C-alpha positions, 0 to 999 in steps of 0.5 A: 718430252719426246719418246725414245726412238727404236729401230730393228735391223737384220743381217744374216738370219731367219729373222725369227727373233723379230717375229718373236717381238711381234708375238708380244701383241698387247705387251707390244701395244703397251710398249708403244705408249713409251717409245716410237718404232721408226724402223722395223721391216717385218712390221711396217713400211715407213722407216727413219734413220733417226733412232736412239736404240737399235736392236740388231739381229743376225751375224755378219757374213758378207763384206757389204754388211760391215759398213751397214752395221758400222752406220747403224752403230754410229747413229744409235746411242744404244745397240743391242745384239738380238739372238744367237746369230748376232751374239755367238754367230749362231748356226751361221758360224758352222761355215767357219769350220770349212774353207770359204771357197768350199762353202761357196761351191757347196751353196752356190755351185757354178755361180759361186764366184758371183756371191760375196761371203766371208767368215761369219762374225758376231756383231761384237767382232765388228762394232761395240755392242752395249747389250745382248739378248741371247737365244734362238729365238730370243725369249719375249719376256726377256726382250720386254725386260731389257727394253724396259730397263733401257728406258729406265736407264738401268742395267737389264737383269740377265741371268748369270746361272746355268739352265740347270737351275731353271730345270730344277725350278721346273722339277724336270727329270734331268735329260741325261737320265733320259739318255739325252745329251744336254748343254744345260750345265754350261749354258746361260739360263733365261729361256725357262728351260723350254727345251728340257721341259718339252723332252729335248736336251739344251743345245746351248743357243743362249751361249755359255755362262760367264764362268762355266763349270766345265769340269762338272759338265765333263763329270756328268758326260763321263757318268752317262758314257759320253765323250768330250769329242761328242760334247765339242761336236754338239757345241759347234751348233751354237757355240762354234766361236767358243770351240774353235 
């Protein structure tokens, strides 16, 4: 029986999520016993347009990227949006708060008219996405879980609870009590609370949980002398699409 064929693609992004896949090392070798990777620019020069599962990183920020993504969607039986840029627009979404002509002049200066740029879109705003792997970058264990689930024909187990749960499991001191800001109460877990564990507040790179308890988060902000405007400003980094 032929192995499922998987392919990796990237649009506007740093391609850090694909690099995370390469850090799987021995786990990646184990994965290759069950699949054939036929397109992966970060790792191989050979490429094929015949694939079953497409992992797509990056957001859509140029008109020319739209037909490219539509073609990937047409060829793939399953399309997985991989990373914050693909799922929420990520950092790229910040430009949507500005006029596009202004953005072009800031970035390209006197050559602004020579470049194609449009408001940032997530993959789901252009094509149907079957599954999402959140994060900036993605968590490599979650990538393995999602891939295994797809190969077994079952729905991946993606956390629906907030980062705060993982913080408590790690017995972390709440970063609010350390005087820091944190989006952990409303952000989807699955990152092992890596930022709070190492002394930083959660920046929300894994997107909002399905039913965020925003009133509880507001109460926490008030308790620590922070305003709603401050919270919305911080949300724009990774949750811009949800705060416009």
